[in-house]
Structures are given as structure tokens and as C-alpha cells.
C-alpha positions as CSV (number, residue, x, y, z in Angstrom):
1,M,-8.1,2.0,89.3
2,R,-10.6,3.6,86.9
3,I,-11.6,7.3,86.6
4,F,-15.1,8.3,86.5
5,L,-16.7,11.9,85.5
6,C,-20.2,13.3,86.1
7,N,-21.4,14.7,83.2
8,E,-23.6,17.0,85.1
9,C,-21.4,18.6,87.8
10,R,-17.8,17.5,86.1
11,Q,-17.0,15.8,89.5
12,V,-14.1,13.3,89.1
13,V,-14.0,10.1,91.2
14,K,-11.1,7.7,91.3
15,K,-12.1,4.3,92.0
16,I,-9.9,1.6,93.3
17,G,-11.6,-2.1,93.3
18,G,-15.1,-3.1,93.0
19,E,-14.8,-3.1,89.1
20,N,-18.7,-4.2,88.6
21,N,-20.1,-1.8,91.1
22,P,-21.8,1.4,89.4
23,I,-20.9,4.8,90.6
24,T,-23.7,7.5,90.6
25,C,-23.6,11.3,91.1
26,C,-26.3,13.8,90.2
27,K,-28.6,11.0,90.4
28,Q,-26.8,9.6,87.0
29,E,-24.4,6.8,86.6
30,M,-21.0,8.2,86.1
31,V,-18.9,7.5,82.9
32,P,-15.8,6.2,83.0
33,F,-13.0,8.4,81.6
34,Q,-11.7,7.1,78.3
35,K,-9.3,9.4,76.4
36,M,-8.2,13.1,76.7
37,N,-9.9,14.1,73.1
38,E,-13.2,12.4,74.2
39,I,-13.4,15.1,76.8
40,V,-11.4,18.2,76.0
41,G,-12.1,18.1,72.3
42,D,-10.6,21.1,70.2
43,D,-9.0,22.5,73.5
44,D,-6.1,19.8,74.0
45,S,-3.2,21.8,72.8
46,K,-3.8,24.1,75.6
47,H,-3.7,21.0,78.0
48,T,-0.6,18.8,77.0
49,P,1.3,17.9,80.1
50,I,5.0,18.3,79.8
51,I,7.0,15.8,81.5
52,R,10.7,16.6,82.8
53,Q,12.7,13.6,84.6
54,V,15.9,13.8,86.0
55,G,16.9,10.5,87.8
56,N,13.7,9.8,90.1
57,F,12.5,13.6,90.0
58,I,9.6,14.5,87.9
59,T,8.3,18.0,87.0
60,I,5.1,18.1,85.0
61,T,3.9,21.6,83.8
62,I,0.7,21.9,81.7
63,E,1.7,23.4,78.3
64,N,1.3,27.0,77.2
65,N,1.0,28.6,80.7
66,H,-2.4,27.5,81.2
67,P,-4.4,30.0,83.4
68,M,-4.6,29.4,87.3
69,I,-7.1,31.7,88.3
70,D,-10.7,31.3,90.0
71,V,-12.6,30.8,87.0
72,H,-10.3,28.6,84.9
73,H,-7.4,26.3,86.6
74,I,-5.9,22.6,86.9
75,E,-7.6,21.2,89.9
76,F,-5.0,18.4,90.0
77,I,-2.2,16.4,88.3
78,M,-2.0,12.7,89.0
79,I,0.4,10.1,87.4
80,E,0.1,6.5,87.0
81,T,3.2,4.5,87.5
82,N,3.8,0.9,87.2
83,Q,3.8,0.8,91.1
84,G,0.6,2.9,91.6
85,F,-0.7,6.5,91.5
86,L,0.8,9.7,92.9
87,Y,-1.4,12.6,93.1
88,K,-1.3,16.3,94.0
89,R,-4.1,19.0,94.1
90,L,-3.2,22.4,92.8
91,S,-4.8,25.7,94.4
92,G,-6.1,28.1,91.7
93,L,-3.1,30.7,92.3
94,E,-0.3,28.5,91.9
95,T,1.3,27.7,88.3
96,A,0.0,24.6,86.6
97,E,3.0,22.7,87.5
98,T,3.9,20.0,90.3
99,E,6.7,17.6,91.2
100,F,6.7,14.1,92.1
101,I,9.7,11.8,93.2
102,L,9.7,8.0,91.9
103,A,10.8,5.2,93.7
104,E,13.4,2.8,92.5
105,N,12.5,1.3,89.1
106,E,9.0,3.0,89.2
107,E,8.2,4.3,85.6
108,I,5.5,6.6,84.3
109,I,2.4,5.2,82.5
110,N,0.1,8.0,82.1
111,V,-0.3,11.7,83.4
112,F,-4.1,12.8,84.3
113,A,-5.0,16.3,85.1
114,N,-8.2,18.2,85.5
115,C,-9.2,21.6,84.3
116,N,-12.2,23.2,85.9
117,V,-13.3,24.3,82.4
118,H,-12.5,21.7,80.3
119,S,-12.7,18.6,82.4
120,I,-10.1,15.8,82.8
121,F,-7.5,14.9,80.2
122,S,-4.5,12.4,79.9
123,I,-1.3,12.0,77.6
């Protein structure tokens, strides 16, 4: 799976399969997401995911009490594991935190989140 970002409207698309087929948005080819600091820049310290794990129970919180208001909030948190992806959409009125339960022998590879102001980021 790859994640794409529209440079115009900041829409995020998760693509499974069809690796050679381009994705377009706003009449432009979308850019594959690469690294956190290529997108977020100087604000990465405000967007650090904190991962707490107890057995198969995972809690992910975005550091520094990230705002969760209409004009600035985390839209989703997604984890990539050795078995696939787990996704949670957040509303603008919750805290920037979510919980996941991993399957037996499932391990976290990466954490992705999308800030509606600063865009997508990962660990």
C-alpha cells in the first residue's frame, strides 16, 4: 500500500495494488508520501506519535496536546503492521488519541496521521 497526497487540496489517498497506475486529483498527478519532515517541516515536534502498548492493546496519542478544533485537528491515525493496516478516523472534537487491538504476532511497522493544517506525517 502507498499513500498519496494532493499538493493542491491536501487530500490523502491510500492505494492498494496497481502500483504503476498514476492517481490524479485537482487535475494533477498526486505525489507519493515519503517522509514526515518532507511534508510537515519545522512543525514535526508538534506531531510526534506516542505509542503505548500493553499486550495487544495499543494507544496512540499525538504529542503536545495537538489541537482538536474545527480549523486545526488530526483527521486520522493509521498504523501499518506486519499483517496490514489499521485505520481510525477522528472527529475535530475528540482528543488526538485512538486505540487499536493487534492480532496475535502482529507488530507495528509505522504510524501515520493527518493534520488538516500541516498534512500527513509518520514516525
